[in-house]
N, C-alpha and C positions, 0 to 999 in steps of 0.2 A: 504494500500500500504506500504510494508516494505521500510524502509529508508536504503540507503547505509551506510556503517560504518562512522558515524560522531560522534566525541566526543562531549558529552554534555557540555564540557567546553565552546565550541563555540555556545552559545545559539542562536544568530541570524541565523547562518547557519543551525543549527539543526531545528529551527522553520520553516525556508523557505523550507528546504528539506522535512520536514514532511507535508508541505502544511498548516501550522497553520497560522491563522490570529488573530490579537488582536485589541481591541479598544484602542484609546488613553487613557492614564492613567487618564487625567484630564477631558476629554470630550468624553463620550461613543458614541456620535453621529459621531465621526470622526475615520476613521481607522488609526491605528498606522502603521508606516513604519517599516518593519521588516528587519533591518540591524544594523550593529554595531554602526553606527553614531547616530541612534535614540534610542539606548538602554543604560540603566544604570544598572549596576550590583551592588548589595549589598548582601554580604554573598552568599547564594544559590539562591537568587531571581533575576529576571530580570524584568525590567520595560521598556515598549516601549511607544514611543510618536509619534504623528502625525507630529510634526515639531521640529526644533532645539530650538526654543524659549521655548517651554514647557519642553523639556529635560533640558535646563539650569535653568528653574524655579525650577524643582525638585532637580537638583544638587546643587542649591544655599542653600538649607536647607533640605537635605534628611530626617532628623529625624522628620521634620514636616509632611512629607507625607508617609513615608515607612510602618508604622504599625509594625506588628510583623515580626521578622527575626529569622532565625535559627542559633544558635551559632554553628560554625563549629567544635568545640571540643566536647561539651556536647550533641549536636543535640537537645537542648531544644529551644522551641520557646519563645521569650521574646521581650519586647518592649524597644529598646535602647533609651538612653537619652544622654544629652550633656556630662555627666560624664562617659558614657560607654567606656571602653577601645576599641581601634581600631587599625587596622593595614592595610596596603595596600600590596597586592601581585599581580603582573602582571596586574596592572591597576584596580583591583577590591578592593573596600574598604570593610573590614570585621569589624563588631562590635561584642563584646563579653560580656557575662554576668559578667565576673570578670577578674581581671588582670592575674590570674593563667592560665586561658584559652587562653588569648592572648599570654602569654609566651610559652605555649605548641604549639600553632599554629605556632609561629615564629620559633620554633625549628624544625618543620617538615611541613611547609606550603604545599608542593607538595602533601603530603599524605592526608591532611585535607581540602584542598581548595574546592573540590567537587569530589565525586566519579568519577573516570575516565571511567565510563560506555560508551560503544558504543551503539548506537541505530540503 
């Protein structure tokens, strides 16, 4: 079923429109709620949770749980750590492989935040 024009930037709306369902990030036995309130975005990744307590658990230490992320400048997958440069743009936290990539991102975040594809 084709989706109406929905920008991928709005991951929860895109996922609902596409009829996607996800398991809770911490407990695969529970279905995640696919809405903005139960979603955490880091870089290009989106994490969905069954309840707000689990979302806050993830947000309290995302580096403990997130695994590999994609640097929005180099597009390289890497595992961020506490010393990884970071920036926030439109409520999304972005981690970078190095300080130069963070600077480039902040110079043109709209272009680099996520391809503006419509699905």
